C-alpha positions in Angstrom: 8.1 -49.6 68.4 10.0 -49.5 71.7 11.5 -52.8 72.8 9.9 -54.2 76.0 11.9 -54.0 79.1 12.9 -57.5 80.3 11.4 -60.8 79.3 8.7 -63.2 80.5 8.7 -67.0 80.5 6.3 -69.6 81.9 7.3 -71.7 84.9 7.0 -75.4 85.2 3.9 -75.0 87.3 2.0 -73.0 84.7 2.6 -69.5 86.2 5.0 -66.8 84.8 8.2 -65.1 85.8 10.0 -62.0 84.6 13.6 -61.5 84.0 15.6 -58.3 83.4 19.3 -57.5 83.2 21.0 -54.6 84.7 24.9 -54.0 84.4 25.4 -57.5 83.1 23.4 -59.2 86.0 20.1 -61.0 85.7 17.2 -60.3 88.2 13.8 -61.8 88.5 10.3 -60.8 89.4 8.1 -62.8 91.7 6.2 -65.7 90.2 2.7 -64.7 89.2 -0.3 -66.4 87.8 -0.7 -64.2 84.7 1.5 -62.6 82.1 -0.2 -59.3 82.7 1.0 -59.3 86.3 4.5 -59.8 85.3 4.3 -57.1 82.6 3.1 -54.7 85.4 6.2 -55.7 87.6 8.5 -55.0 84.7 7.0 -51.7 83.9 7.3 -50.7 87.7 10.8 -51.8 87.8 11.7 -49.9 84.6 10.2 -46.7 86.1 12.1 -47.2 89.4 15.4 -47.6 87.4 14.6 -44.4 85.4 13.8 -42.4 88.5 16.9 -43.7 90.4 14.8 -45.5 93.0 15.6 -49.2 92.1 17.3 -51.3 94.6 18.6 -54.8 93.7 16.4 -57.6 95.2 18.0 -60.6 96.9 18.4 -63.3 94.4 16.0 -66.2 95.2 18.9 -68.8 95.2 20.6 -67.0 98.1 17.7 -67.8 100.4 16.8 -71.2 99.0 15.9 -73.4 101.9 17.2 -77.0 102.2 15.1 -79.7 100.5 13.9 -81.0 103.9 12.3 -77.7 104.9 8.9 -77.8 106.6 5.8 -76.0 105.1 5.8 -73.3 107.8 9.6 -72.5 107.3 9.2 -72.4 103.5 6.1 -70.2 103.8 8.0 -67.7 106.0 11.0 -67.6 103.6 9.0 -67.3 100.5 6.6 -64.5 101.7 9.6 -62.5 102.9 11.4 -63.1 99.7 8.4 -62.3 97.6 7.7 -59.1 99.6 11.2 -57.8 98.8 10.7 -58.4 95.0 7.3 -56.8 94.6 4.5 -58.6 96.6 2.3 -55.9 98.0 2.3 -55.2 101.7 -1.4 -56.0 102.0 -1.0 -59.4 100.3 2.0 -60.3 102.3 0.2 -59.4 105.6 -2.8 -61.4 104.5 -0.6 -64.5 103.7 1.2 -64.4 107.0 -2.1 -64.1 108.9 -3.8 -67.0 107.0 -0.8 -69.3 107.2 -0.2 -68.7 111.0 -3.9 -69.0 112.0 -5.2 -71.7 109.7 -2.6 -73.7 107.9 0.5 -74.1 110.2 -1.6 -75.7 113.0 -2.5 -78.5 110.6 0.4 -79.0 108.2 3.0 -76.4 109.3 5.5 -78.9 110.7 5.2 -81.3 107.9 8.1 -81.6 105.4 7.1 -80.2 102.0 8.1 -83.5 100.3 5.7 -85.4 102.6 2.6 -83.3 101.8 0.4 -85.4 99.6 -3.0 -84.7 98.0 -4.6 -86.6 101.0 -3.2 -84.1 103.4 -4.6 -81.1 101.3 -8.0 -82.9 101.1 -8.0 -83.2 104.9 -7.0 -79.5 105.2 -9.7 -78.5 102.8 -12.4 -80.4 104.8 -11.4 -78.8 108.0 -11.1 -75.3 106.5 -14.5 -75.6 104.8 -16.1 -76.7 108.0 -14.8 -73.8 110.2 -14.8 -70.9 107.8 -17.2 -68.9 105.5 -16.9 -70.0 101.9 -14.9 -66.9 100.8 -12.5 -67.1 103.7 -12.0 -70.9 103.1 -11.2 -70.2 99.4 -8.6 -67.5 100.3 -6.9 -69.9 102.8 -6.7 -72.7 100.3 -5.5 -70.5 97.4 -2.7 -69.1 99.6 -1.7 -72.6 100.5 -1.6 -73.6 96.9 0.4 -70.4 96.0 3.1 -71.3 98.5 3.2 -74.9 97.3 3.5 -73.7 93.6 6.4 -71.5 94.7 8.1 -74.5 96.2 7.7 -76.3 92.8 9.4 -73.3 91.1 12.1 -73.4 93.7 12.8 -77.0 92.9 11.9 -78.2 96.5 9.0 -80.5 95.3 8.1 -82.0 91.9 4.5 -81.0 91.8 1.9 -79.0 93.8 -0.3 -81.6 95.7 -3.2 -79.0 95.8 -3.7 -79.2 92.1 -4.9 -82.8 92.5 -7.6 -81.9 95.0 -11.1 -81.2 93.6 -12.6 -77.9 94.5 -9.5 -75.9 95.6 -9.8 -73.5 92.7 -13.5 -73.4 92.3 -15.1 -70.0 92.9 -17.5 -70.1 95.8 -20.6 -68.1 96.2 -19.8 -64.8 97.7 -20.9 -64.6 101.4 -21.2 -60.8 101.0 -22.7 -59.5 97.9 -21.8 -56.0 96.7 -24.4 -53.4 97.1 -25.2 -50.7 94.6 -27.2 -47.6 95.5 -29.4 -45.7 93.2 -28.1 -42.2 92.2 -30.7 -40.6 94.5 -29.6 -42.8 97.4 -25.9 -41.9 96.7 -26.7 -38.2 96.7 -28.7 -38.6 99.9 -25.8 -40.5 101.6 -23.2 -37.8 100.6 -25.5 -34.9 101.7 -26.2 -36.6 105.1 -22.5 -37.4 105.9 -20.4 -35.0 108.0 -19.1 -32.2 105.9 -15.4 -33.3 106.1 -16.4 -36.7 104.8 -18.5 -35.8 101.9 -15.8 -35.5 99.3 -14.4 -38.9 100.1 -17.8 -40.5 99.6 -18.3 -38.4 96.4 -15.0 -39.6 95.0 -15.6 -43.2 95.8 -19.2 -43.1 94.5 -19.3 -40.8 91.6 -15.7 -41.4 90.8 -15.4 -45.1 91.5 -12.2 -44.7 93.4 -10.9 -47.3 95.8 -10.2 -46.5 99.5 -6.3 -46.4 98.9 -6.7 -44.1 95.9 -8.9 -41.7 97.8 -6.6 -41.6 100.8 -3.4 -41.1 98.7 -4.9 -38.0 96.7 -2.9 -34.7 96.9 -4.2 -31.3 95.9 -2.3 -31.4 92.7 -4.3 -34.5 91.5 -7.6 -32.5 91.5 -8.3 -30.2 88.5 -11.6 -28.4 89.4 -11.5 -26.4 86.1 -11.6 -29.7 84.0 -13.5 -31.6 86.7 -10.9 -34.3 86.7 -9.1 -36.5 89.2 -5.7 -38.1 88.4 -4.8 -41.5 90.1 -1.2 -42.3 90.2 -0.6 -43.8 93.7 -2.4 -45.6 96.4 -2.3 -46.1 100.2 -1.6 -49.6 101.5 -1.2 -51.1 105.1 2.1 -52.8 105.5 2.8 -55.7 107.9 3.1 -53.6 111.1 -0.1 -51.8 110.3 1.6 -48.6 109.1 -0.1 -46.9 106.1 2.4 -46.2 103.3 2.2 -45.0 99.6 2.6 -47.5 96.8 2.0 -47.4 93.0 -1.0 -48.8 91.4 -1.1 -52.6 90.9 -0.9 -52.3 87.2 -0.3 -49.8 84.4 -4.1 -49.6 84.0 -4.3 -48.2 87.6 -2.7 -44.9 86.4 -5.6 -42.9 85.0 -7.6 -39.6 85.0 -11.3 -39.6 85.5 -13.9 -37.0 85.2 -16.4 -36.3 88.0 -20.0 -35.1 87.4 -20.2 -31.4 88.1 -22.1 -31.6 91.4 -19.5 -34.2 92.7 -16.7 -31.8 91.7 -18.4 -29.0 93.7 -18.3 -31.1 96.9 -14.6 -31.9 96.3 -13.8 -28.2 95.6 -15.5 -27.2 98.8 -13.5 -29.7 100.8 -10.3 -28.4 99.1 -11.2 -24.9 100.2 -12.1 -25.7 103.7 -10.3 -28.8 104.8 -7.2 -29.5 102.7 -3.9 -27.8 103.8 -2.3 -25.4 101.3 0.3 -26.6 98.8 0.2 -28.8 95.8 1.5 -31.8 97.6 -0.9 -31.6 100.5 -3.1 -34.6 101.2 -6.6 -33.9 100.3 -7.8 -35.9 103.4 -4.9 -35.0 105.7 -5.4 -36.1 109.3 -2.7 -34.8 111.7 -3.6 -37.5 114.2 -3.9 -40.2 111.5 -1.6 -43.1 110.6 1.3 -41.2 108.8 -1.2 -38.4 108.2 -3.5 -40.6 106.0 -7.2 -41.0 106.7 -7.6 -44.7 107.6 -10.1 -47.2 106.0 -11.5 -47.8 109.4 -12.4 -44.1 109.9 -14.1 -43.9 106.6 -15.9 -47.3 107.0 -17.3 -46.3 110.5 -18.6 -42.9 109.3 -20.1 -44.6 106.2 -21.9 -47.2 108.3 -23.1 -44.7 110.8 -24.5 -42.5 108.0 -26.2 -45.6 106.4 -27.8 -46.5 109.7 -29.2 -42.9 110.2 -30.7 -43.0 106.7 -32.0 -46.6 106.9 -29.8 -47.7 104.1 -28.2 -51.2 103.9 -24.9 -51.5 105.8 -22.2 -50.7 103.2 -18.5 -51.4 102.8 -16.5 -48.5 101.4 -15.9 -50.5 98.4 -19.7 -50.6 97.8 -19.4 -46.9 96.9 -17.0 -47.8 94.1 -19.4 -50.6 93.1 -22.3 -48.0 93.0 -20.3 -45.6 90.8 -19.3 -48.3 88.3 -22.9 -49.6 88.2 -24.3 -46.2 87.5 -21.6 -45.7 84.9 -22.6 -48.9 83.2 -26.2 -48.0 83.3 -25.4 -44.7 81.7 -24.3 -46.6 78.6 -20.5 -47.1 79.2 -18.8 -49.5 76.9 -16.6 -52.3 78.2 -13.5 -50.2 77.3 -15.0 -47.2 79.1 -15.6 -49.2 82.3 -12.0 -50.7 82.2 -10.6 -47.3 81.8 -12.6 -45.7 84.6 -12.1 -48.6 87.1 -8.4 -48.9 86.4 -8.7 -52.6 85.4 -6.6 -54.4 82.8 -8.8 -57.4 82.8 -12.2 -57.2 81.0 -13.7 -60.0 83.1 -13.5 -57.8 86.2 -15.8 -55.1 84.9 -18.2 -57.4 82.9 -20.7 -57.2 85.8 -21.1 -53.5 85.2 -21.5 -54.1 81.5 -24.2 -56.6 82.3 -26.1 -53.8 84.1 -26.3 -51.8 80.9 -27.2 -54.8 78.8 -30.1 -55.6 81.1 -31.2 -52.0 80.8 -30.9 -52.4 76.9 -33.1 -55.5 77.0 -35.7 -53.6 79.1 -35.9 -50.8 76.6 -36.0 -53.2 73.7 -39.0 -55.0 75.2 -41.0 -51.7 75.2 -40.5 -51.2 71.5 -43.4 -53.4 70.5 
């Protein structure tokens, strides 16, 4: 068995950090909540080294702020530092926005060492009162993550957020995912503009995310086998520019099979709309952001089509939810669902397994 690249160890705050050695020098991954996330970082780094794409990150200790730093100064330092060592552009942008708008006006100028559980309780009260439950939870989790990083950097002894009840509790989702029936999904695709149908078919029947759809190249589609290979994704970096990034984890690298009628839609798009060449973007837009079709363009056309058909107002991600729900109802096992969705965590796809279990119970009740 091949030896694993690098090593993983728990931090004092209960998270994990990875270490790897190159030319006699130690380097570290960002701190993450789970061992699986660190394993994904290490695999990505190993591939970059093998492909000659690796660049040495700045050691954390070279940017370590003074012990008297304020929350907002530490947040700025840590987010920039984490972005250089693997934090996704989307997550970094989200953290910056959350901290600037919601947290800095309240505790930003406080010294880290002066922030106690009482200050976090007051922050939680104000955030809960002025934001939807899902938004409030994201704000508080981002705040806690930054304080946990301060513990790992030796700036404070403990994360005061961990002493506050309800910080980590999952709130009821303000927006529930919507799953269409197979008939509704086909109706939606057929009613879309011709140059959008393949994107909806890939997201619905293939259960692809927006970023995976936007990143597809002609070489990733195999009409003869009716397969689609996912090995990269589009993400929006801090300035709004769309860029290519690898999947979040090893599980994100996968090949899925489309139903024949969905592949026919994709094949038609390749014949009519995709530029020639194996590396051509399937959904190339000359006037787009770096040539990529944006999530805003797809979402607007999706919602316009829904309005025309009298369907519920969908998010683009609801097409993926639809595809996985239909896959589960068709009898997919938990392993099948994880593979198709590109998830390494079984809990994430259990909702779709539940769909098939409910169907099983319904059928069993008819057996007499």
